[in-house]
C-alpha positions as CSV (number, residue, x, y, z in Angstrom):
1,X,0.0,0.0,0.0
2,X,1.3,3.4,-1.0
3,X,2.3,5.6,2.0
4,X,1.0,9.1,2.5
5,X,4.5,10.4,1.8
6,X,4.4,9.0,-1.8
7,X,1.0,10.6,-2.7
8,X,1.6,14.0,-1.2
9,X,0.8,16.6,-3.9
10,X,4.2,18.4,-3.7
11,X,5.9,15.1,-4.8
12,X,4.0,15.2,-8.1
13,X,5.5,18.5,-9.3
14,X,5.1,19.4,-13.0
15,X,8.8,18.7,-13.8
16,X,8.5,15.3,-12.3
17,X,5.3,14.5,-14.2
18,X,6.9,15.6,-17.5
19,X,10.0,13.6,-16.8
20,X,8.1,10.5,-15.9
21,X,5.7,10.9,-18.9
22,X,8.5,11.1,-21.4
23,X,10.3,8.2,-19.8
24,X,7.1,6.1,-19.9
25,X,6.5,7.0,-23.5
26,X,10.1,5.9,-24.4
27,X,9.6,2.6,-22.5
28,X,6.3,1.9,-24.4
29,X,7.9,2.8,-27.7
30,X,10.9,0.5,-26.9
31,X,8.5,-2.4,-26.1
32,X,6.6,-1.9,-29.4
33,X,9.8,-1.6,-31.5
34,X,11.2,-4.8,-29.9
35,X,8.3,-6.8,-31.3
36,X,9.0,-9.0,-34.3
37,X,6.1,-7.2,-36.1
38,X,8.1,-4.0,-36.0
39,X,11.0,-5.4,-38.0
40,X,11.0,-5.8,-41.8
41,X,12.7,-9.1,-41.4
42,X,10.4,-10.4,-38.8
43,X,13.2,-10.8,-36.3
44,X,13.3,-9.0,-32.9
45,X,15.4,-5.9,-32.8
46,X,18.1,-5.8,-30.2
47,X,16.7,-4.2,-27.0
48,X,19.3,-1.4,-26.8
49,X,18.8,-0.6,-30.5
50,X,15.0,-0.4,-29.9
51,X,15.6,1.8,-26.9
52,X,18.0,4.1,-28.9
53,X,15.5,4.5,-31.7
54,X,12.5,5.0,-29.4
55,X,14.4,7.7,-27.5
56,X,15.5,9.4,-30.7
57,X,11.9,9.4,-32.0
58,X,10.3,10.5,-28.7
59,X,12.9,13.2,-28.2
60,X,12.5,14.2,-31.9
61,X,16.2,13.8,-32.6
62,X,16.5,11.7,-35.7
63,X,19.8,9.9,-34.9
64,X,19.5,6.4,-36.1
65,X,21.6,3.2,-36.0
66,X,19.7,1.6,-38.9
67,X,17.9,2.6,-42.0
68,X,14.3,3.4,-41.0
69,X,12.8,2.5,-44.4
70,X,14.7,-0.7,-44.8
71,X,14.8,-2.2,-41.3
72,X,11.4,-1.3,-40.0
73,X,8.0,-2.8,-41.1
74,X,5.0,-0.6,-41.8
75,X,3.9,-1.3,-38.2
76,X,7.3,-0.2,-36.9
77,X,7.2,3.0,-39.0
78,X,3.8,3.9,-37.7
79,X,5.0,3.4,-34.1
80,X,7.8,5.8,-34.9
81,X,5.4,8.3,-36.4
82,X,3.3,8.2,-33.2
83,X,6.3,8.6,-31.1
84,X,7.7,11.7,-32.7
85,X,4.2,13.2,-33.0
86,X,3.6,12.7,-29.3
87,X,7.2,13.7,-28.5
88,X,7.1,16.8,-30.7
89,X,4.0,18.4,-29.3
90,X,4.6,16.9,-25.8
91,X,2.7,14.0,-24.2
92,X,0.8,16.3,-21.8
93,X,-0.4,18.4,-24.7
94,X,-1.5,15.2,-26.5
95,X,-3.2,13.9,-23.3
96,X,-5.1,17.2,-23.0
97,X,-6.3,16.8,-26.6
98,X,-7.8,13.4,-25.7
99,X,-9.2,14.7,-22.5
100,X,-11.0,17.6,-24.2
101,X,-12.3,15.3,-26.9
102,X,-13.8,13.1,-24.2
103,X,-15.4,16.1,-22.5
104,X,-13.2,15.8,-19.4
105,X,-12.4,18.9,-17.4
106,X,-8.7,20.0,-17.1
107,X,-7.7,20.1,-13.5
108,X,-5.5,22.7,-11.8
109,X,-2.7,20.2,-11.6
110,X,-3.0,19.4,-15.3
111,X,-2.8,23.2,-16.1
112,X,0.3,23.5,-13.9
113,X,2.0,20.7,-15.9
114,X,0.9,22.2,-19.2
115,X,2.3,25.6,-18.1
116,X,5.7,23.9,-17.4
117,X,5.6,21.9,-20.6
118,X,4.8,24.9,-22.8
119,X,7.2,27.3,-21.1
120,X,4.4,29.6,-20.1
121,X,4.7,32.2,-17.3
122,X,1.0,32.0,-16.3
123,X,-1.9,29.5,-16.5
124,X,-4.4,32.0,-18.0
125,X,-5.5,30.8,-21.5
126,X,-3.4,27.6,-21.3
127,X,-6.2,25.3,-22.5
128,X,-6.9,27.7,-25.4
129,X,-3.2,27.5,-26.3
130,X,-3.4,23.7,-26.3
131,X,-6.4,23.8,-28.7
132,X,-4.5,26.2,-31.0
133,X,-1.5,23.9,-31.0
134,X,-3.8,21.0,-32.1
135,X,-5.3,23.1,-34.9
136,X,-1.9,24.4,-36.0
137,X,-0.3,21.0,-36.0
138,X,-3.1,19.3,-37.9
139,X,-3.3,22.2,-40.5
140,X,0.4,22.5,-41.1
141,X,1.1,18.7,-41.2
142,X,-1.9,18.2,-43.5
143,X,-0.8,20.9,-46.0
144,X,2.8,19.5,-45.9
145,X,1.5,15.9,-46.5
146,X,-0.6,17.0,-49.5
147,X,2.2,18.9,-51.1
148,X,4.7,16.1,-50.6
149,X,2.2,13.6,-52.0
150,X,1.5,15.8,-55.0
151,X,5.3,16.1,-55.8
152,X,5.9,12.3,-55.4
153,X,2.7,11.2,-57.3
154,X,4.7,11.0,-60.6
155,X,7.4,8.6,-59.1
156,X,5.2,6.6,-56.7
157,X,1.8,4.9,-56.6
158,X,-1.0,7.0,-55.1
159,X,-0.9,5.0,-51.8
160,X,2.9,5.3,-51.5
161,X,2.8,9.0,-52.2
162,X,0.1,9.6,-49.6
163,X,1.8,7.4,-47.0
164,X,5.2,9.0,-47.5
165,X,3.7,12.4,-47.6
166,X,2.1,11.9,-44.2
167,X,5.1,10.3,-42.6
168,X,7.6,12.9,-43.8
169,X,5.3,15.9,-43.1
170,X,4.8,14.8,-39.5
171,X,8.5,13.9,-39.1
172,X,9.8,17.2,-40.5
173,X,7.3,19.5,-38.8
174,X,8.2,17.9,-35.4
175,X,11.9,18.2,-36.3
176,X,12.3,14.5,-35.9
177,X,14.5,13.9,-38.9
178,X,13.3,10.4,-39.7
179,X,12.9,9.6,-43.4
180,X,12.1,6.5,-45.5
181,X,13.6,7.3,-48.9
182,X,17.2,6.7,-48.4
183,X,18.4,10.2,-47.6
184,X,17.4,13.7,-48.6
185,X,20.5,14.2,-50.7
186,X,18.6,13.2,-53.8
187,X,16.5,16.3,-53.5
188,X,19.4,18.8,-53.3
189,X,18.4,20.4,-56.6
190,X,14.6,20.0,-56.1
191,X,13.1,23.4,-55.4
192,X,9.6,22.0,-54.4
193,X,11.0,19.5,-51.8
194,X,13.4,22.1,-50.5
195,X,10.7,24.7,-50.0
196,X,8.2,22.4,-48.5
197,X,10.7,20.9,-46.1
198,X,12.2,24.2,-45.0
199,X,8.7,25.7,-44.4
200,X,7.8,22.7,-42.2
201,X,11.1,23.0,-40.3
202,X,10.7,26.7,-39.7
203,X,7.0,26.4,-38.5
204,X,8.0,23.6,-36.1
205,X,11.1,25.3,-34.8
206,X,9.8,28.8,-34.1
207,X,7.2,27.4,-31.5
208,X,3.5,27.3,-31.1
209,X,3.5,30.5,-28.9
210,X,4.9,32.5,-31.8
211,X,2.5,30.9,-34.3
212,X,-0.4,31.9,-32.1
213,X,0.9,35.4,-31.8
214,X,1.3,35.7,-35.6
215,X,-2.3,34.5,-36.1
216,X,-3.6,37.2,-33.8
217,X,-1.3,39.9,-35.2
218,X,-3.7,41.3,-37.8
219,X,-6.2,42.2,-35.0
220,X,-3.7,43.2,-32.3
221,X,-1.2,44.9,-34.6
222,X,1.5,44.1,-32.2
223,X,3.8,41.1,-31.5
224,X,5.0,40.1,-28.1
225,X,8.6,40.7,-27.2
226,X,9.1,36.9,-27.2
227,X,7.8,36.6,-30.7
228,X,10.0,39.5,-32.0
229,X,13.1,38.0,-30.5
230,X,12.3,34.5,-31.9
231,X,11.5,35.8,-35.4
232,X,14.5,38.1,-35.6
233,X,17.0,35.6,-34.1
234,X,15.7,32.9,-36.4
235,X,16.1,35.1,-39.4
236,X,19.7,36.2,-38.4
237,X,20.9,32.7,-37.5
238,X,19.3,31.1,-40.6
239,X,20.6,33.7,-43.1
240,X,23.9,34.1,-41.4
241,X,24.4,30.3,-41.2
242,X,23.5,29.9,-44.9
243,X,26.0,32.6,-45.9
244,X,28.8,31.1,-43.9
245,X,27.9,27.6,-45.2
246,X,28.0,28.9,-48.8
247,X,31.4,30.6,-48.2
248,X,33.0,27.6,-46.4
249,X,31.8,24.9,-48.8
250,X,31.8,26.8,-52.2
251,X,35.1,25.2,-53.3
252,X,34.7,21.9,-51.5
253,X,34.7,19.2,-54.3
254,X,33.1,16.6,-52.0
255,X,30.0,18.6,-51.2
256,X,29.3,21.5,-53.6
257,X,31.7,20.4,-56.4
258,X,29.0,18.8,-58.6
259,X,26.4,21.5,-57.9
260,X,25.6,24.5,-60.0
261,X,25.0,27.9,-58.4
262,X,21.3,27.2,-57.8
263,X,22.2,23.9,-56.1
264,X,24.8,25.6,-53.9
265,X,22.3,28.2,-52.8
266,X,19.6,25.6,-52.1
267,X,22.0,23.4,-50.2
268,X,23.4,26.3,-48.1
269,X,19.9,27.5,-47.1
270,X,18.5,24.0,-46.5
271,X,21.4,23.0,-44.2
272,X,21.1,26.2,-42.3
273,X,17.4,25.9,-41.8
274,X,17.8,22.2,-40.9
275,X,20.2,23.2,-38.1
276,X,17.2,24.7,-36.3
277,X,16.7,21.1,-35.1
278,X,15.5,19.1,-38.1
279,X,18.6,17.0,-38.9
280,X,17.8,16.3,-42.6
281,X,20.7,17.0,-44.9
282,X,21.0,17.3,-48.7
283,X,24.8,17.2,-48.8
284,X,27.1,14.6,-47.0
285,X,27.8,16.0,-43.6
286,X,30.9,13.8,-43.1
287,X,32.5,15.5,-46.1
288,X,32.1,19.0,-45.0
289,X,35.1,21.1,-44.0
290,X,35.9,21.2,-40.3
291,X,35.1,24.9,-40.2
292,X,31.6,24.1,-41.4
293,X,31.2,21.3,-39.0
294,X,32.3,23.6,-36.1
295,X,29.8,26.2,-37.3
296,X,27.1,23.4,-37.2
297,X,28.1,22.5,-33.6
298,X,27.5,26.1,-32.5
299,X,24.2,26.4,-34.3
300,X,23.0,23.0,-33.0
301,X,23.9,24.0,-29.5
302,X,21.8,27.2,-29.8
303,X,18.9,25.3,-31.1
304,X,15.3,26.3,-31.7
305,X,12.7,28.5,-29.9
306,X,11.1,27.7,-26.5
307,X,7.7,25.9,-26.8
308,X,8.7,24.4,-30.1
309,X,9.5,20.9,-31.3
310,X,13.3,21.7,-31.3
311,X,16.0,21.4,-28.7
312,X,19.3,23.2,-27.8
313,X,19.6,25.9,-25.2
314,X,17.1,27.9,-27.2
315,X,17.6,31.0,-29.3
316,X,16.0,33.3,-26.7
317,X,18.6,32.1,-24.2
318,X,21.3,33.0,-26.7
319,X,19.8,36.5,-27.3
320,X,19.4,37.2,-23.6
321,X,23.1,36.3,-23.1
322,X,24.2,38.6,-25.9
323,X,22.0,41.4,-24.4
324,X,23.7,40.8,-21.0
325,X,27.2,40.9,-22.5
326,X,26.3,44.1,-24.4
327,X,25.1,45.7,-21.2
328,X,28.3,44.9,-19.4
329,X,30.5,46.2,-22.2
330,X,28.6,49.4,-22.5
331,X,28.6,49.9,-18.7
332,X,24.8,49.7,-18.4
333,X,23.0,48.4,-15.4
334,X,20.2,46.7,-17.4
335,X,20.1,44.3,-20.4
336,X,17.7,45.7,-23.0
337,X,16.1,44.0,-26.0
338,X,13.7,46.0,-28.3
339,X,13.4,48.8,-25.7
340,X,12.4,46.3,-23.0
341,X,14.5,45.7,-19.8
342,X,15.3,42.1,-19.2
343,X,14.8,41.0,-15.5
344,X,17.9,39.9,-13.7
345,X,16.3,36.5,-12.9
346,X,15.9,35.8,-16.7
347,X,19.5,36.7,-17.3
348,X,20.5,34.3,-14.4
349,X,18.3,31.7,-16.0
350,X,20.0,32.1,-19.4
351,X,23.5,31.9,-17.8
352,X,22.4,28.8,-15.9
353,X,21.0,27.0,-18.9
354,X,24.0,27.8,-21.0
355,X,26.6,26.7,-18.4
356,X,24.7,23.5,-17.6
357,X,24.6,22.8,-21.3
358,X,28.3,23.3,-21.7
359,X,29.1,21.2,-18.7
360,X,26.9,18.3,-20.0
361,X,28.4,18.5,-23.5
362,X,32.0,18.6,-22.2
363,X,31.3,15.7,-19.8
364,X,29.6,13.6,-22.4
365,X,32.3,14.2,-25.0
366,X,35.0,13.2,-22.5
367,X,33.1,10.0,-21.8
368,X,32.6,9.3,-25.6
369,X,36.3,9.8,-26.2
370,X,37.0,7.3,-23.5
371,X,34.7,4.5,-24.7
372,X,34.8,5.2,-28.4
373,X,37.7,5.2,-30.9
374,X,36.9,8.3,-32.8
375,X,38.1,11.8,-33.7
376,X,37.4,14.4,-31.1
377,X,35.4,16.7,-33.4
378,X,33.3,13.8,-34.7
379,X,32.4,12.7,-31.1
380,X,31.8,16.4,-30.0
381,X,29.5,16.8,-33.1
382,X,27.5,13.6,-32.2
383,X,27.1,14.8,-28.6
384,X,25.9,18.3,-29.5
385,X,23.6,16.8,-32.2
386,X,22.0,14.5,-29.6
387,X,21.7,17.2,-26.9
388,X,20.3,19.7,-29.4
389,X,17.9,16.9,-30.6
390,X,19.0,17.8,-34.2
391,X,20.0,14.4,-35.6
392,X,22.9,15.3,-37.8
393,X,25.7,12.7,-37.7
394,X,29.3,12.4,-39.1
395,X,28.9,8.7,-39.1
396,X,30.0,7.9,-35.5
397,X,26.4,7.0,-34.4
398,X,26.4,3.9,-36.7
399,X,29.6,2.6,-35.0
400,X,28.8,3.3,-31.4
401,X,29.5,0.7,-28.7
402,X,26.8,-0.1,-26.2
403,X,28.3,2.4,-23.8
404,X,28.3,5.1,-26.4
405,X,24.7,4.4,-27.3
406,X,23.8,4.8,-23.6
407,X,25.6,8.2,-23.5
408,X,23.8,9.4,-26.6
409,X,20.4,8.1,-25.2
410,X,21.0,10.2,-22.0
411,X,21.9,13.3,-24.0
412,X,18.8,13.0,-26.2
413,X,16.6,12.7,-23.1
414,X,18.2,15.6,-21.4
415,X,18.1,17.7,-24.5
416,X,14.3,17.2,-25.0
417,X,13.2,17.6,-21.4
418,X,15.6,20.5,-20.7
419,X,18.2,20.6,-18.1
420,X,16.3,22.9,-15.8
421,X,13.2,20.7,-15.9
422,X,15.3,17.7,-15.0
423,X,17.1,19.6,-12.2
424,X,13.7,20.7,-10.8
425,X,12.4,17.2,-11.1
426,X,15.1,15.7,-8.9
427,X,15.5,18.5,-6.4
428,X,13.9,18.3,-2.9
429,X,11.2,20.7,-1.9
430,X,12.7,24.2,-1.8
431,X,12.9,25.8,1.7
432,X,12.9,29.5,2.3
433,X,16.1,30.7,4.0
434,X,15.4,32.5,7.3
435,X,18.4,34.8,6.7
436,X,20.6,36.3,4.1
437,X,24.4,36.1,4.0
438,X,26.4,39.4,3.9
439,X,27.4,40.6,0.5
440,X,30.9,39.8,-0.6
441,X,33.2,41.2,-3.3
442,X,35.0,39.0,-5.9
443,X,37.2,40.4,-8.6
444,X,35.9,39.3,-12.1
445,X,37.8,39.4,-15.3
């Protein structure tokens, strides 16, 4: 019989519910992918491989240790589709959809968990936001599926085109990076596939909060500070990344060598957009110059927007850090973005998230270099890709040992949940200090 201690409300905090929910979803996915019916050959997939794939799908990462189209049956592929749909929008959001459909009331505790899951500062309008997320997701994925199917109708049967359209629209919108067609490199010169894919990635990575704000913009005539920061940062990082990608790879015979100017431009823009957290590539990532690979590490670490299907430390965290640095350099007391003062607690939060991310990446890379026989940059790239839930790989993922797979699984889980959420999930109930220590002086710099 459960003790009163176990069922006390403060033990079921939102971060703990989110952590337990994602963990349970991964376990269910692992069990289903371990069934013989999930394998194209009819043989059971190794448990650790099933766990790796289920974690990658649930955490919408896209790192794979086997070809999804070749090794998984239709049943296995549908399981993956469900995992990255639920993992992308969040299991609590999906659970709320079902609850609303059944006419169930959303309790205060459910609203608290949703507030945490969607990175909201208040509970007001949280259920309406969940409804809008459902409508946005269905609408965008449906349009993407129809457009993909229309493009592939000439090279596939109607059924194949529709199935592939649905699978890839859901995968790309949720920034999962899973695909069934043997790689996206075959579409490097295809404007239609490039445009559809990039649009889905951008919609998925900028977050549902921003999409809701954009929908209401015609009547409000004003965007929130959060939306302005996300949109401008996304534009700058995407365009800047594409320009640098074009410059670094222009003369690389192994990547851009066989492409015309149009192909080079499409490839530069697609890779930069995909770095928001999608993980699809139209040029061989392993053949990129090291300068380009290092650029990708930086952009993957920054990641997508809060409340989106992407990972990383989040672009808003990066912008707040830059604003804080700018304030220090200029000798100003406050960090200011778009004529708005940023609260000190937000700056502390940004610093905490970034430093925790750096510590986790450094620690994981050190462990990988210990258990794996690979080049440092390659293993660092894999670690950042997993933590940022991006899914790009230089090939090391396919050759990982069981220990290496365990490290990458942990990184994907931490990257999707968020380090602060995990820290809050495992901390004890905070106690208010009855006193304050005297202020001290430390020389910095």
